[in-house]
Each structure stands twice: as C-alpha cells, then as structure tokens.
N, C-alpha and C positions, 0 to 999 in steps of 0.2 A: 503494499499499500504507499502508496507516494502522497505526501500531506500536500495540502494545499498547489496544485497545478494549476496555474494560472491562464496556460498557451492554449489559442485556441487553433484547429489544425495543426495539432502540433507534429511536431520532428522527435523521433524518440531511437536512443541506442543505450548500451549498457556501458559501463566504465568495467575495465580490468579488475577492479577491487569491489567489484559488487553492486557498486552505484549506480544512478542512471542520469542522461542529459537529455530532457526535456527543450525544445526552442519550439517556438510559434513562428507560422513560417510567415508570415506578412508584420511589421507593427501598426501599430492600429493609426489611422490617417487624421483622426481628430486629436492625438495625443505626440509628445516629444519624439521625436525620430530617436533619439538615443535613450530610449527608455528601455529596462530593463526585459531582455525579452528570453534570455536562456536559462534556463535552473540547471543546478547540479544538487542531485542529491547521493545522499551516504547510502549505503547497504540497509540500513533501518528507513530511509526512506524519509528523511528530514533534509530540507533544504541545508546545503555545505556551503552555497556558492552562487550567484546571479550577473548578469554581464546580459550586453546588446550585441551582435555581430552584425546589424544591419538589415535591413527590409530584403524580400523578394528572396528566401532558403527553396532552392531546387532540391538540394539533397544535404544529410549531415550523416556523417559516419564516426564511431570511434576509432580510435587504432590501438595496436596491442601496448604502445607507451601510453594510454590517457589521454592524447591528445584528440581534438575533434576536428574534422576538416569538415568545411562548410564550402558549397556550392551555391551560387547565386543563378537565378534567372534575369533576364535582362533588363528588370526594372531597378538593378540595382549596378552599377557597372565594378564592385569590388572582384568581379569572377572568380577564384578560385581562393581559399587560406587555413590555415590551419591555426589552431587556437589550444591552448594549457587551459585546463579546468576548471583555472580562476580566471579565465579570462584574458590572458598574456597573447600577443601574435607571435606567434613563433616562425613562420612563412606565410607569406601571398606570393598573390600573381603578378603582383606590379611590376613591371620591368623584365618579364620575364619573356621570351621570344616564345611566346602562345598563338598562333597565326589567328585571329577572327576570332579576339574570346570574348563574344558577348552574352553568351548564355551559355551556363555547365549544364549540358544536355543529359550526361550519364558520370558518375562519379562510383570508382573502386577503390575500397582500401585492403591491403594486404600486408598483414605486417607492418612498419611505419612507411610503406610506401603508396602512392593512390598515385588511379590511373584515370582519367578522365578523356571525354569525347565533346570536344565544345564547338559552338556554334560560329561561325558560318561557314567554317572550312571544315568540320567536324575531323582535326587529325587524331590519331592516340597519342597521349600526351602521359609520359611518365616523370614522377614527381618524386623525388627524393631529398628529404630535408638537409642533406651534406653533400648533395650532385648537383651538376647543372641538368636542368630540362631535357629530356629526348623527346624528338616528335620524330612519327611517321604519317607521311604521305595517307590518307585515306579514300577510298572511294565510296563505304556507305555513307548515306548522307540519313539523318535524322534518330539513331540509335537512341533508347533511353536507358538500356544498360550495356554496359561492356564485364566481360570475363578473360580473366589473361592466366592460361599453365603455360609458364619455359616459352618457347617461341611461337607457340599457338594462341591466337585470339576469337573471341563469338561476340558478336554485335548481335543484340536482341531490340526491334521495333525499329520502325520507321515511319515515313509517310505512305500516306495513301493507302494503297492494296499490300505495301510492304509492311503493315502494321504489326503482324504477329511471323515476320519473316527472325530466322534465326541464320544468321551468316556468319560459317566461321572463313578464318583465315591465317595466315601464316608470317610474322616479322623476317622481313629482310634488312637490311642495312637502312636504308629510308624509307619504306612505305611499306604496309599491310597489304598482303596478296591475299584475296580472296579465293578459298578452295571449294567451298560447296557453301546451297544455302537450302534451307529446309524451313515449313513452318513449323513454330514450336506450338505444341498442343499439350492440353494437361494429364493426368495418368487415366482419364477416361475416354481420353480420346476429341475431347471437345476443345475448340480453342476458347481461349481465356476470355475473351471480350475485356469488359472493364476492369481493369487488374490496376495495382502497385508491382514495380519492382523494385528489386534492388541486387545491385552485383558485388561481391564479395570476393577476393582471392580470384578461384576457376568457379565458383560458383554464381549462378543467378536465380533469384528466389521470386517466386512468382504468386500475387495472392488474389485471387481472382473473387469479383461478386458473388456470394454475401461477405466475401474478405474476413473469413474466419482459418480455412486450412490454407498451408503454403505448399506448393509445388515446389522441387529444386530440378534446375538443369546445372550437371558438374562439367564443363571440359575435359576435368581429367581422368572421367571415368569412361 
C-alpha cells in the first residue's frame, strides 16, 4: 500500500530496495510547472522524497542502480534524462548527437544502460552514462517499444497498418538491418488492440485491454 499517491494517470516502477517511484505524466496546467510531480516511496509505502521532472512524460523506467530514466513526448523539449531518486539529474540528452530528438517514442532500460527510439528520425540510440552515446540509423518508423539482445533488436508497433508489427533486425556498424517482420499476437492468437507496452532488456511486455494480464515477448528465447 502506497500512502497518499498524488499522481493522476501515473507512471510506476519499482526501486531495487523494494520502494517505488510514481510520477504524474502531466503537470496540471493551472498550477506552477515546477510543482512536485514525482513521489518516491520506501519499501513500507511511505513517501521518502519528491521532486519534479517536467511535463509530458512518455516513459519512466528505473535502472538497477536505482536511477530513474524519463523520456518525454513532444510537448516538453527535455528529451531523455536520468535522475537520482532524490531529484538530482545525472544525465541529459541536451547537447548529445541524437538526430531529430523531439519525442521519445520508445525507451528500454537494461542494467544501467538505456536504449531509445526517437522521433523524427527514429534512430536506435544506446545511452551508457560513462560512455559517448551510440546511434544506429533505422528504417522502422514509429516503434513504441524496443528490445535488445546482443547484436539483435526488435521493434514493436508503428504507423497505420504497422500497429501490431514486430520487426526484428541486427546491428551493423552504423545501422539496424531488418531481418524479418511478423504480427505480434497475444497467447490466445488475437491481436492486442488497445494496449500498454514496456521494453526492458530483451523483453517487450504487452498489457492489452482490460489491462490485467501481461504478455511477454523475449528476443533471447
């Protein structure tokens, strides 16, 4: 039980110590944009800290070090940032060579590494806090989730008829080269329809309406 959760339409992830991070995806337009937006709860469900990361959160994921990765959609130019659980910025995409970063379409966290696919150019981006950003050109447009395993990559979703496409590819020196495309279906064979998706490591998690069970696609299997 988390006490006094204030977020509307929240993003949620678990911290390595058993606590949780809860964040409102939008700041309330009639309030100060710097309002407290993120709540960090300890393992007993009590609020341990709170801070703001800015409006328009598209993705929120916690890495194994307990840092919070936030990807924004296009109503906030902040792009992608990595925060401590007390509200200190450890990494920001400002000044990084990420082409066309107007919207973080897909975000994946594995260990302490983040992978992203960003609008408008949709490159695959590898972000390691202690190394320069790596960028691969990518022909898949509009993916909402990405999974990575070694030199293999999978992109899920896209525009129009590509909504349920799963495109697999391999990393070369400078680009992602697609190898095959399938429809991603639920275990019962149906297409997901309205769904939430989360990418973490080699896995893409899909929660279809009525948003109770999760299905898992694992690129490593």
